LOMAR-299852 format. One record per residue (C-alpha): residue number from 1; x, y, z. Coordinates in Angstrom, 2 decimals. Example, Ala and Ser with C-alpha at 12.3 -4.5 7.8 and 13.67 -1.06 7.14 Angstrom:
<atom><num>1</num><X>12.30</X><Y>-4.50</Y><Z>7.80</Z></atom>
<atom><num>2</num><X>13.67</X><Y>-1.06</Y><Z>7.14</Z></atom>
***
This chain:
<atom><num>1</num><X>-88.17</X><Y>-26.68</Y><Z>-16.20</Z></atom>
<atom><num>2</num><X>-90.61</X><Y>-27.85</Y><Z>-18.88</Z></atom>
<atom><num>3</num><X>-89.18</X><Y>-31.36</Y><Z>-19.28</Z></atom>
<atom><num>4</num><X>-90.18</X><Y>-32.12</Y><Z>-15.67</Z></atom>
<atom><num>5</num><X>-93.72</X><Y>-30.86</Y><Z>-16.03</Z></atom>
<atom><num>6</num><X>-95.97</X><Y>-33.86</Y><Z>-15.44</Z></atom>
<atom><num>7</num><X>-98.52</X><Y>-32.89</Y><Z>-18.09</Z></atom>
<atom><num>8</num><X>-96.03</X><Y>-32.48</Y><Z>-20.93</Z></atom>
<atom><num>9</num><X>-93.98</X><Y>-35.46</Y><Z>-19.73</Z></atom>
<atom><num>10</num><X>-97.01</X><Y>-37.77</Y><Z>-19.83</Z></atom>
<atom><num>11</num><X>-97.90</X><Y>-36.58</Y><Z>-23.32</Z></atom>
<atom><num>12</num><X>-94.35</X><Y>-37.23</Y><Z>-24.49</Z></atom>
<atom><num>13</num><X>-94.40</X><Y>-40.74</Y><Z>-23.01</Z></atom>
<atom><num>14</num><X>-97.71</X><Y>-41.42</Y><Z>-24.75</Z></atom>
<atom><num>15</num><X>-96.39</X><Y>-40.33</Y><Z>-28.15</Z></atom>
<atom><num>16</num><X>-93.11</X><Y>-42.21</Y><Z>-27.78</Z></atom>
<atom><num>17</num><X>-94.89</X><Y>-45.44</Y><Z>-26.85</Z></atom>
<atom><num>18</num><X>-97.55</X><Y>-45.10</Y><Z>-29.54</Z></atom>
<atom><num>19</num><X>-95.00</X><Y>-44.31</Y><Z>-32.26</Z></atom>
<atom><num>20</num><X>-92.83</X><Y>-47.23</Y><Z>-31.13</Z></atom>
<atom><num>21</num><X>-95.81</X><Y>-49.60</Y><Z>-31.34</Z></atom>
<atom><num>22</num><X>-96.77</X><Y>-48.36</Y><Z>-34.81</Z></atom>
<atom><num>23</num><X>-93.16</X><Y>-48.60</Y><Z>-35.99</Z></atom>
<atom><num>24</num><X>-92.79</X><Y>-52.08</Y><Z>-34.52</Z></atom>
<atom><num>25</num><X>-95.87</X><Y>-53.42</Y><Z>-36.30</Z></atom>
<atom><num>26</num><X>-94.86</X><Y>-51.70</Y><Z>-39.53</Z></atom>
<atom><num>27</num><X>-91.46</X><Y>-53.38</Y><Z>-39.41</Z></atom>
<atom><num>28</num><X>-92.99</X><Y>-56.68</Y><Z>-38.38</Z></atom>
<atom><num>29</num><X>-95.58</X><Y>-56.73</Y><Z>-41.14</Z></atom>
<atom><num>30</num><X>-93.57</X><Y>-55.39</Y><Z>-44.07</Z></atom>
<atom><num>31</num><X>-89.84</X><Y>-55.78</Y><Z>-43.69</Z></atom>
<atom><num>32</num><X>-89.70</X><Y>-59.12</Y><Z>-41.92</Z></atom>
<atom><num>33</num><X>-92.18</X><Y>-60.72</Y><Z>-44.33</Z></atom>
<atom><num>34</num><X>-90.31</X><Y>-59.31</Y><Z>-47.31</Z></atom>
<atom><num>35</num><X>-86.91</X><Y>-60.51</Y><Z>-46.11</Z></atom>
<atom><num>36</num><X>-88.19</X><Y>-63.92</Y><Z>-45.08</Z></atom>
<atom><num>37</num><X>-89.77</X><Y>-64.46</Y><Z>-48.51</Z></atom>
<atom><num>38</num><X>-86.57</X><Y>-63.28</Y><Z>-50.20</Z></atom>
<atom><num>39</num><X>-84.46</X><Y>-65.64</Y><Z>-48.10</Z></atom>
<atom><num>40</num><X>-86.79</X><Y>-68.57</Y><Z>-48.79</Z></atom>
<atom><num>41</num><X>-86.59</X><Y>-67.84</Y><Z>-52.52</Z></atom>
<atom><num>42</num><X>-82.81</X><Y>-67.52</Y><Z>-52.38</Z></atom>
<atom><num>43</num><X>-82.50</X><Y>-70.78</Y><Z>-50.46</Z></atom>
<atom><num>44</num><X>-84.79</X><Y>-72.46</Y><Z>-52.99</Z></atom>
<atom><num>45</num><X>-82.64</X><Y>-71.26</Y><Z>-55.91</Z></atom>
<atom><num>46</num><X>-79.23</X><Y>-72.07</Y><Z>-54.41</Z></atom>
<atom><num>47</num><X>-80.21</X><Y>-75.31</Y><Z>-52.72</Z></atom>
<atom><num>48</num><X>-77.92</X><Y>-78.16</Y><Z>-53.73</Z></atom>
<atom><num>49</num><X>-80.36</X><Y>-80.97</Y><Z>-53.02</Z></atom>
***
């Protein structure tokens, strides 16, 4: 069965891990910064101090 072939299995693990790392840093750098800035701005506008 091809899914148990060590060569193709190792390649699949490599691509899954590398794509997860790229996706993680993409989310970390763009979405989290964007939402944190938006929340800071929203808190600044609606602050009742």
